[in-house]
Residue, then its C-alpha position, 0 to 999 in steps of 0.5 A: m290249519l295245515s293239513a296232515e299232508q302239508a305238515l308231513a311234507q314240510m317236515l320231510a323236506q327239512v330232514l336228511p338221513l343221519g350219518g354213521q354206520e356199523a357192521v353187524p352179524i346178520s343174526e342181529a340185523l333184523d329191522r336194520v337199515l342198510a348203509q351200503p348196497l349189497l351185491s351178490t358175490i356168487d351165482v344163485p344157484g351156483y350150478d345147474n341142478a335138479a328141481m325135482d327128484g327123477y332122472a337126468l338125461r338128454a331130452a333128444e334121446v327120449k324115444p317112444g319105446q326106447p329105454l335109457l340105461v341108468v348109469g349112476v346116482a347124483l345126490a345133493g352134495h354128492a355130484f356124479t362126475d363120470s361121463v354119461p354115455a349116449g342112451s343113458c341117464v342118471r338118477i338124481t335128487t332135488g338140488a343135485v348138480l346136473p351131470a355134464g352133458l345132460d340137459t333135462v330132468v324127468m320126474q320119477e313119477q313119469v318113468t317106468l323103472s325096470a331091472t335086468n341082470q343088475q342093470q336098471s333102465i327107465l322108459c319115459q311115459l311122456q316126451p320131455t321138454t329140453a331143460e324141464h325141471v332144471r334150475r340154471a346157474g344164476e337163475d335166481i341171482c347173478k354174480g354182481q347183481q344188486v340184491f338190496a339197495i341202500g336204505h332197505k330195511l331188512r326183513p326176516a326173509d331178507l336175512g335168509l337170502l343174505a345167508s344163502l349168499g354167504f354174507a355173515s355180516v352187513n353194514v347198517k345205519r346206526k340206530l336213531n337215538v330218541a329222547i322222551f320225558s313227561t312233565g306235570d305235577e299232576l302225574l304219578p308213576p304207575g305203582q304208587p297210590l293214586l292221590p286226589g287230583h292226580i293221574y298216572d303217567s301213561n304217554r311216556y310208556v306208550m311212546a317208548a313202546m311205539l318207538q321200540r317197535l320202530g327200532v330206535e334207541v330210546l333215552d327215557l329222561g323220566l317224569l319231571p315236575d313242573n319246574v323250569d330248571a328241571i325241564e330246561q336241564a332235560f332239554i339240554q341233556a336231550m340236545t347233547e345226547a339224542d338225535v331227536l326229542i319227543t314230548s307230549a303236552g305244552v305245545s298248545v297255542g296260548e298255553a302257559d307252560f314251561t315246555r313252550q317257554i323253554l322251546q322258544k328260548l333254546g330252539q327254532i320251533n314251529f307251533w302248528q295247528v294241524a287239521i287232524k282229529p285227534g291231534k290238532p296242536f303240534a310242534f316241530g323244529k330243532l334244538n341245536h342238532c337235535w330234532f324236536f317233535g311236540l305232541p298233544g297231551n291227550p293220550v290218543a292224540a299223542v299216539v295218532t300224531l306219533e304214528q301218522l306225523v312223526q313216524p315217517v320223519l324218523r324213518k327218513l332220519s334213520g336212512e330208510a328209503a320208503d314210500y310214506t303214503p298210507a296204504l288205505l283199504q276200503a271197508i263197509c262201515s257197520v255203524p253210523l259215524k259222527k263227524q264235523p267237517g274241518r279236520m281229517d278224523y282218525q277214528r279208532g275201529w276194528y275191521w274184519q273179513g265178512e262175506d261181503g268184503l272188509n267190514v269195520k266198526t268203531l269201538g266205543s268213545q272216540s274221546s282223545g283221552m281214552l287209550s282204551s279206544i286204541a288198545h282194543a282197535n286194529c285200525y283207523i277209520v280215516l274220514e276226509r277233512d271235508s266229509g261229514s257224518v257217515p251212515a251205516g252201510e257206507q264204504v269208508f277208508i281204513l288204515p290198519f295199524s302199523s307195526m308201532l301199534r300191532 
């Protein structure tokens, strides 16, 4: 069997980011991937300004017992433009332009203010350091500096930064179009009476929701009967309308299934045994220009393989430049864990912060058919391929759920 790392490496080596881009307003750019590097057209800050409310002055003119005359006020948005005579200062608020010739701001809490004959003066309680409490022009970002590289996925704070630089729109990669469908005469849509020998179609709903969290366009081709013509037509539609097709079930070795037959007829598909639990049967390949992922039919196995094996490949196809190495944490397991060596095991768990650090426990049955083990969890407990059972109190690795499941 291929390890999960080997399977992922093989897929990532074959795919390249898809072409196509569009300009979108920054209000619609959240979670979009930049198609071009962004360079600042301005300095940030654009001018020397006060970092505190206080008094702008020349640090060299501050002498013990020698007051400085207040000759004006500088407010944010209203600069003080007159010249400042020697031995004088200007009252200034946070963000206001530092008046010409002045080099330092002393906080208002560090001066003694006095008034005589309608004139105000200050006496500094401490000797300031030159440039204290002053934000220099370009201190944060210089004009021409790269702010974000191509392939960066825009987060909420990024949009605020773009707005502060004056960007009203950005060029982003087009969204990936991913088709999905379910097959099986035993499946019924939710909302219909449950007939004997039937189950409700759940995989299509959880896959669609996870893909929406990833920010792709989902093309739902529906619930199909076990009819070779209907299934083949769905494959053909996906091949012409989508960048990616994801199905569940029908990819097990030796499985007599229309899905597997049609895949072998229409595309170049690798049917793999991947050494993970749940999720051993897995297929990857191409249908003309459409990439294909075949997930196991058991609901939890479909979720695990979609998140752990398919998600990184979709992100690369979307043009996202990212590190796909899982960010594992260590936690103390509060319950014993059962495991047989041979496959990496993604047990569903719940972790929390305890007095002794992170703690984790499993949640009920680890059967690959029970979606409740995912719905009530917030992490995977990742047990290495060659490891066996783990007693309570041992340190284990955990992988918090990605945004696809949170």
